PyMOL CGO cylinders between C-alpha atoms (Angstrom):
from pymol import cmd
from pymol.cgo import CYLINDER

trace = [
    CYLINDER, 0.19, -4.49, 19.84, 1.30, -1.44, 19.03, 0.3, 1, 1, 1, 1, 1, 1,
    CYLINDER, 1.30, -1.44, 19.03, 1.31, 1.10, 21.76, 0.3, 1, 1, 1, 1, 1, 1,
    CYLINDER, 1.31, 1.10, 21.76, 1.65, 4.76, 21.04, 0.3, 1, 1, 1, 1, 1, 1,
    CYLINDER, 1.65, 4.76, 21.04, 2.87, 6.90, 24.30, 0.3, 1, 1, 1, 1, 1, 1,
    CYLINDER, 2.87, 6.90, 24.30, 3.31, 9.74, 22.22, 0.3, 1, 1, 1, 1, 1, 1,
    CYLINDER, 3.31, 9.74, 22.22, 1.28, 12.83, 23.03, 0.3, 1, 1, 1, 1, 1, 1,
    CYLINDER, 1.28, 12.83, 23.03, 0.69, 13.10, 19.13, 0.3, 1, 1, 1, 1, 1, 1,
    CYLINDER, 0.69, 13.10, 19.13, -1.45, 10.61, 16.96, 0.3, 1, 1, 1, 1, 1, 1,
    CYLINDER, -1.45, 10.61, 16.96, -0.53, 10.79, 13.43, 0.3, 1, 1, 1, 1, 1, 1,
    CYLINDER, -0.53, 10.79, 13.43, -2.98, 9.25, 10.98, 0.3, 1, 1, 1, 1, 1, 1,
    CYLINDER, -2.98, 9.25, 10.98, -2.73, 9.71, 7.05, 0.3, 1, 1, 1, 1, 1, 1,
    CYLINDER, -2.73, 9.71, 7.05, -4.25, 7.92, 3.88, 0.3, 1, 1, 1, 1, 1, 1,
    CYLINDER, -4.25, 7.92, 3.88, -4.08, 7.66, 0.50, 0.3, 1, 1, 1, 1, 1, 1,
    CYLINDER, -4.08, 7.66, 0.50, -5.01, 6.20, -2.27, 0.3, 1, 1, 1, 1, 1, 1,
    CYLINDER, -5.01, 6.20, -2.27, -2.95, 4.51, -5.35, 0.3, 1, 1, 1, 1, 1, 1,
    CYLINDER, -2.95, 4.51, -5.35, -3.84, 2.91, -9.07, 0.3, 1, 1, 1, 1, 1, 1,
    CYLINDER, -3.84, 2.91, -9.07, -1.36, 0.25, -8.88, 0.3, 1, 1, 1, 1, 1, 1,
    CYLINDER, -1.36, 0.25, -8.88, -1.90, -0.57, -12.75, 0.3, 1, 1, 1, 1, 1, 1,
    CYLINDER, -1.90, -0.57, -12.75, -4.07, -0.23, -15.84, 0.3, 1, 1, 1, 1, 1, 1,
    CYLINDER, -4.07, -0.23, -15.84, -2.68, -2.99, -17.59, 0.3, 1, 1, 1, 1, 1, 1,
    CYLINDER, -2.68, -2.99, -17.59, -5.84, -3.50, -19.87, 0.3, 1, 1, 1, 1, 1, 1,
    CYLINDER, -5.84, -3.50, -19.87, -5.39, -0.18, -21.46, 0.3, 1, 1, 1, 1, 1, 1,
    CYLINDER, -5.39, -0.18, -21.46, -1.54, -0.92, -22.28, 0.3, 1, 1, 1, 1, 1, 1,
    CYLINDER, -1.54, -0.92, -22.28, -1.74, -5.00, -22.71, 0.3, 1, 1, 1, 1, 1, 1,
    CYLINDER, -1.74, -5.00, -22.71, 0.78, -5.32, -19.62, 0.3, 1, 1, 1, 1, 1, 1,
    CYLINDER, 0.78, -5.32, -19.62, 1.55, -8.25, -17.91, 0.3, 1, 1, 1, 1, 1, 1,
    CYLINDER, 1.55, -8.25, -17.91, -1.46, -8.46, -15.45, 0.3, 1, 1, 1, 1, 1, 1,
    CYLINDER, -1.46, -8.46, -15.45, -4.10, -8.23, -17.98, 0.3, 1, 1, 1, 1, 1, 1,
    CYLINDER, -4.10, -8.23, -17.98, -2.14, -10.57, -20.73, 0.3, 1, 1, 1, 1, 1, 1,
    CYLINDER, -2.14, -10.57, -20.73, 0.10, -12.30, -18.36, 0.3, 1, 1, 1, 1, 1, 1,
    CYLINDER, 0.10, -12.30, -18.36, 0.20, -15.61, -16.58, 0.3, 1, 1, 1, 1, 1, 1,
    CYLINDER, 0.20, -15.61, -16.58, 1.86, -17.05, -13.68, 0.3, 1, 1, 1, 1, 1, 1,
    CYLINDER, 1.86, -17.05, -13.68, 3.42, -15.02, -10.83, 0.3, 1, 1, 1, 1, 1, 1,
    CYLINDER, 3.42, -15.02, -10.83, 3.54, -11.39, -11.06, 0.3, 1, 1, 1, 1, 1, 1,
    CYLINDER, 3.54, -11.39, -11.06, 3.90, -8.42, -8.73, 0.3, 1, 1, 1, 1, 1, 1,
    CYLINDER, 3.90, -8.42, -8.73, 3.21, -4.76, -8.66, 0.3, 1, 1, 1, 1, 1, 1,
    CYLINDER, 3.21, -4.76, -8.66, 5.38, -2.80, -6.50, 0.3, 1, 1, 1, 1, 1, 1,
    CYLINDER, 5.38, -2.80, -6.50, 4.97, 1.05, -5.37, 0.3, 1, 1, 1, 1, 1, 1,
    CYLINDER, 4.97, 1.05, -5.37, 6.82, 3.06, -3.12, 0.3, 1, 1, 1, 1, 1, 1,
    CYLINDER, 6.82, 3.06, -3.12, 4.48, 5.33, -1.10, 0.3, 1, 1, 1, 1, 1, 1,
    CYLINDER, 4.48, 5.33, -1.10, 6.20, 8.60, 1.06, 0.3, 1, 1, 1, 1, 1, 1,
    CYLINDER, 6.20, 8.60, 1.06, 4.33, 10.04, 4.11, 0.3, 1, 1, 1, 1, 1, 1,
    CYLINDER, 4.33, 10.04, 4.11, 3.80, 13.70, 3.92, 0.3, 1, 1, 1, 1, 1, 1,
    CYLINDER, 3.80, 13.70, 3.92, 5.65, 13.87, 6.84, 0.3, 1, 1, 1, 1, 1, 1,
    CYLINDER, 5.65, 13.87, 6.84, 7.88, 10.98, 8.64, 0.3, 1, 1, 1, 1, 1, 1,
    CYLINDER, 7.88, 10.98, 8.64, 6.53, 9.56, 11.76, 0.3, 1, 1, 1, 1, 1, 1,
    CYLINDER, 6.53, 9.56, 11.76, 8.56, 8.88, 15.12, 0.3, 1, 1, 1, 1, 1, 1,
    CYLINDER, 8.56, 8.88, 15.12, 8.55, 4.96, 14.84, 0.3, 1, 1, 1, 1, 1, 1,
    CYLINDER, 8.55, 4.96, 14.84, 7.15, 2.78, 11.72, 0.3, 1, 1, 1, 1, 1, 1,
    CYLINDER, 7.15, 2.78, 11.72, 3.51, 2.89, 11.97, 0.3, 1, 1, 1, 1, 1, 1,
    CYLINDER, 3.51, 2.89, 11.97, 0.53, 0.26, 11.63, 0.3, 1, 1, 1, 1, 1, 1,
    CYLINDER, 0.53, 0.26, 11.63, -0.21, 0.44, 7.43, 0.3, 1, 1, 1, 1, 1, 1,
    CYLINDER, -0.21, 0.44, 7.43, -3.76, -1.12, 6.57, 0.3, 1, 1, 1, 1, 1, 1,
    CYLINDER, -3.76, -1.12, 6.57, -4.05, -1.64, 2.87, 0.3, 1, 1, 1, 1, 1, 1,
    CYLINDER, -4.05, -1.64, 2.87, -7.24, -2.56, 0.97, 0.3, 1, 1, 1, 1, 1, 1,
    CYLINDER, -7.24, -2.56, 0.97, -8.81, -2.78, -2.56, 0.3, 1, 1, 1, 1, 1, 1,
    CYLINDER, -8.81, -2.78, -2.56, -10.86, 0.31, -3.73, 0.3, 1, 1, 1, 1, 1, 1,
    CYLINDER, -10.86, 0.31, -3.73, -10.90, -0.43, -7.41, 0.3, 1, 1, 1, 1, 1, 1,
    CYLINDER, -10.90, -0.43, -7.41, -10.81, -4.28, -8.39, 0.3, 1, 1, 1, 1, 1, 1,
    CYLINDER, -10.81, -4.28, -8.39, -11.37, -4.50, -12.36, 0.3, 1, 1, 1, 1, 1, 1,
    CYLINDER, -11.37, -4.50, -12.36, -10.70, -8.33, -13.66, 0.3, 1, 1, 1, 1, 1, 1,
    CYLINDER, -10.70, -8.33, -13.66, -11.57, -10.59, -16.23, 0.3, 1, 1, 1, 1, 1, 1,
    CYLINDER, -11.57, -10.59, -16.23, -14.65, -13.09, -15.51, 0.3, 1, 1, 1, 1, 1, 1,
    CYLINDER, -14.65, -13.09, -15.51, -13.43, -15.76, -17.12, 0.3, 1, 1, 1, 1, 1, 1,
    CYLINDER, -13.43, -15.76, -17.12, -10.27, -17.05, -15.01, 0.3, 1, 1, 1, 1, 1, 1,
    CYLINDER, -10.27, -17.05, -15.01, -9.70, -17.08, -11.44, 0.3, 1, 1, 1, 1, 1, 1,
    CYLINDER, -9.70, -17.08, -11.44, -9.35, -14.01, -9.23, 0.3, 1, 1, 1, 1, 1, 1,
    CYLINDER, -9.35, -14.01, -9.23, -6.68, -14.28, -7.52, 0.3, 1, 1, 1, 1, 1, 1,
    CYLINDER, -6.68, -14.28, -7.52, -4.64, -11.46, -5.21, 0.3, 1, 1, 1, 1, 1, 1,
    CYLINDER, -4.64, -11.46, -5.21, -2.36, -10.25, -2.12, 0.3, 1, 1, 1, 1, 1, 1,
    CYLINDER, -2.36, -10.25, -2.12, -2.49, -7.05, -1.34, 0.3, 1, 1, 1, 1, 1, 1,
    CYLINDER, -2.49, -7.05, -1.34, 0.15, -5.78, 1.66, 0.3, 1, 1, 1, 1, 1, 1,
    CYLINDER, 0.15, -5.78, 1.66, 2.48, -2.83, 2.80, 0.3, 1, 1, 1, 1, 1, 1,
    CYLINDER, 2.48, -2.83, 2.80, 6.35, -4.58, 2.97, 0.3, 1, 1, 1, 1, 1, 1,
    CYLINDER, 6.35, -4.58, 2.97, 9.22, -2.58, 4.47, 0.3, 1, 1, 1, 1, 1, 1,
    CYLINDER, 9.22, -2.58, 4.47, 7.37, 0.00, 6.72, 0.3, 1, 1, 1, 1, 1, 1,
    CYLINDER, 7.37, 0.00, 6.72, 9.61, 2.35, 7.86, 0.3, 1, 1, 1, 1, 1, 1,
    CYLINDER, 9.61, 2.35, 7.86, 8.81, 6.13, 9.57, 0.3, 1, 1, 1, 1, 1, 1,
    CYLINDER, 8.81, 6.13, 9.57, 9.29, 7.70, 5.77, 0.3, 1, 1, 1, 1, 1, 1,
    CYLINDER, 9.29, 7.70, 5.77, 7.22, 5.18, 3.60, 0.3, 1, 1, 1, 1, 1, 1,
    CYLINDER, 7.22, 5.18, 3.60, 6.43, 1.83, 2.88, 0.3, 1, 1, 1, 1, 1, 1,
    CYLINDER, 6.43, 1.83, 2.88, 6.18, -0.56, -0.28, 0.3, 1, 1, 1, 1, 1, 1,
    CYLINDER, 6.18, -0.56, -0.28, 2.43, -0.79, -1.20, 0.3, 1, 1, 1, 1, 1, 1,
    CYLINDER, 2.43, -0.79, -1.20, 2.62, -4.40, -3.06, 0.3, 1, 1, 1, 1, 1, 1,
    CYLINDER, 2.62, -4.40, -3.06, 0.16, -6.38, -5.00, 0.3, 1, 1, 1, 1, 1, 1,
    CYLINDER, 0.16, -6.38, -5.00, 0.73, -10.05, -6.38, 0.3, 1, 1, 1, 1, 1, 1,
    CYLINDER, 0.73, -10.05, -6.38, -1.39, -12.65, -8.30, 0.3, 1, 1, 1, 1, 1, 1,
    CYLINDER, -1.39, -12.65, -8.30, -0.38, -15.72, -10.06, 0.3, 1, 1, 1, 1, 1, 1,
    CYLINDER, -0.38, -15.72, -10.06, -1.91, -18.51, -12.01, 0.3, 1, 1, 1, 1, 1, 1,
    CYLINDER, -1.91, -18.51, -12.01, -4.11, -17.57, -15.22, 0.3, 1, 1, 1, 1, 1, 1,
    CYLINDER, -4.11, -17.57, -15.22, -5.57, -14.72, -13.32, 0.3, 1, 1, 1, 1, 1, 1,
    CYLINDER, -5.57, -14.72, -13.32, -6.20, -11.64, -15.65, 0.3, 1, 1, 1, 1, 1, 1,
    CYLINDER, -6.20, -11.64, -15.65, -5.98, -8.24, -14.02, 0.3, 1, 1, 1, 1, 1, 1,
    CYLINDER, -5.98, -8.24, -14.02, -7.24, -5.02, -15.96, 0.3, 1, 1, 1, 1, 1, 1,
    CYLINDER, -7.24, -5.02, -15.96, -6.81, -2.15, -13.25, 0.3, 1, 1, 1, 1, 1, 1,
    CYLINDER, -6.81, -2.15, -13.25, -6.55, -2.12, -10.03, 0.3, 1, 1, 1, 1, 1, 1,
    CYLINDER, -6.55, -2.12, -10.03, -6.41, 1.04, -7.16, 0.3, 1, 1, 1, 1, 1, 1,
    CYLINDER, -6.41, 1.04, -7.16, -5.68, 0.72, -3.68, 0.3, 1, 1, 1, 1, 1, 1,
    CYLINDER, -5.68, 0.72, -3.68, -6.27, 2.56, -0.18, 0.3, 1, 1, 1, 1, 1, 1,
    CYLINDER, -6.27, 2.56, -0.18, -3.74, 2.58, 2.41, 0.3, 1, 1, 1, 1, 1, 1,
    CYLINDER, -3.74, 2.58, 2.41, -4.19, 4.14, 6.16, 0.3, 1, 1, 1, 1, 1, 1,
    CYLINDER, -4.19, 4.14, 6.16, -0.90, 4.60, 8.20, 0.3, 1, 1, 1, 1, 1, 1,
    CYLINDER, -0.90, 4.60, 8.20, -1.36, 5.25, 12.27, 0.3, 1, 1, 1, 1, 1, 1,
    CYLINDER, -1.36, 5.25, 12.27, 1.60, 6.21, 14.51, 0.3, 1, 1, 1, 1, 1, 1,
    CYLINDER, 1.60, 6.21, 14.51, 3.49, 8.39, 17.00, 0.3, 1, 1, 1, 1, 1, 1,
    CYLINDER, 3.49, 8.39, 17.00, 4.24, 11.81, 15.31, 0.3, 1, 1, 1, 1, 1, 1,
    CYLINDER, 4.24, 11.81, 15.31, 6.22, 14.49, 17.08, 0.3, 1, 1, 1, 1, 1, 1,
    CYLINDER, 6.22, 14.49, 17.08, 4.45, 17.83, 18.40, 0.3, 1, 1, 1, 1, 1, 1,
    CYLINDER, 4.45, 17.83, 18.40, 5.19, 20.75, 18.25, 0.3, 1, 1, 1, 1, 1, 1,
    CYLINDER, 5.19, 20.75, 18.25, 5.83, 21.29, 21.37, 0.3, 1, 1, 1, 1, 1, 1,
    CYLINDER, 5.83, 21.29, 21.37, 8.18, 18.91, 22.00, 0.3, 1, 1, 1, 1, 1, 1,
    CYLINDER, 8.18, 18.91, 22.00, 11.89, 19.61, 23.04, 0.3, 1, 1, 1, 1, 1, 1,
    CYLINDER, 11.89, 19.61, 23.04, 15.13, 18.07, 21.63, 0.3, 1, 1, 1, 1, 1, 1,
    CYLINDER, 15.13, 18.07, 21.63, 17.21, 17.75, 24.65, 0.3, 1, 1, 1, 1, 1, 1,
    CYLINDER, 17.21, 17.75, 24.65, 20.56, 15.88, 24.14, 0.3, 1, 1, 1, 1, 1, 1,
]
cmd.load_cgo(trace, "trace")
């Protein structure tokens, strides 16, 4: 469990289209085997500590004739941002994918003083 002891809690949300491989005959649509899409997300302002980041699929456009396999995660979470990572494998063919994310964590309060 993350405990937030600061007076201010920041919540930031966003949405990213990770790829549209159907339009470009990209590897997610035409490929097979292990494939990965990695996108760097930067927060509009830094958190005090790495926030909790939740991710979810908001657009899923897949070939109905192949198995649907997906792994969507937030990796390398820091105070400044994270990597939004999508992976698939086998014969899965994905035309497009959009992911939404929410980060929640402690932020500096305008009334905080730096003493040091």
